[in-house]
C-alpha positions, -999 to +999 in steps of 0.1 A: +282-070+045+255-096+052+220-090+065+193-113+078+160-106+061+127-118+075+105-137+050+067-142+050+058-173+069+085-169+096+115-179+075+145-158+068+172-153+042+208-141+046+217-116+019+253-106+013+266-079-010+284-047-014+276-014+001+242-012+018+218+011-001+186+003+018+170+034+034+175+037+072+151+052+098+162+088+104+151+088+140+169+055+148+201+069+131+201+098+156+200+073+184+229+053+169+208+024+155+207+011+119+171+002+116+157-002+081+130+022+071+098+007+057+077+039+059+078+073+042+060+101+061+028+115+045+030+148+063+034+183+047+062+186+021+096+199+032+111+209-001+098+225-033+081+202-057+074+175-031+039+164-023+047+149+012+074+150+039+089+117+027+111+114+058+121+077+062+111+059+094+106+025+109+073+012+122+083+021+158+088+058+148+058+062+126+022+071+136-006+055+116-032+082+107-052+063+082-051+034+057-017+036+040-010+070+057+017+075+083+035+104+099+071+107+111+077+117+148+082+154+139+050+156+118+030+137+144+042+161+172+032+191+151-002+176+144-008+169+181+001+205+189-020+218+161+010+237+146+020+241+110+054+226+101+077+251+084+090+239+051+127+243+042+121+269+015+100+293+038 
């Protein structure tokens, strides 16, 4: 499998290799797309021992809430409604 990777300055590289292990945006995956995830959600944790949500998302599906702080769509919706997100272990 080969992939085109954008480089700083406007160039690009073509990288070929075995199985793709790069994280994918979870919201795009639901829509049938294979967008690479460059952001991890900084919302409330969803599993024991975690400090943040850590859901993987692309820039289009993340909401910037501060410097180096982003929320996934689900955490952003909950924040807008003023609701608390239930964690998986509750």
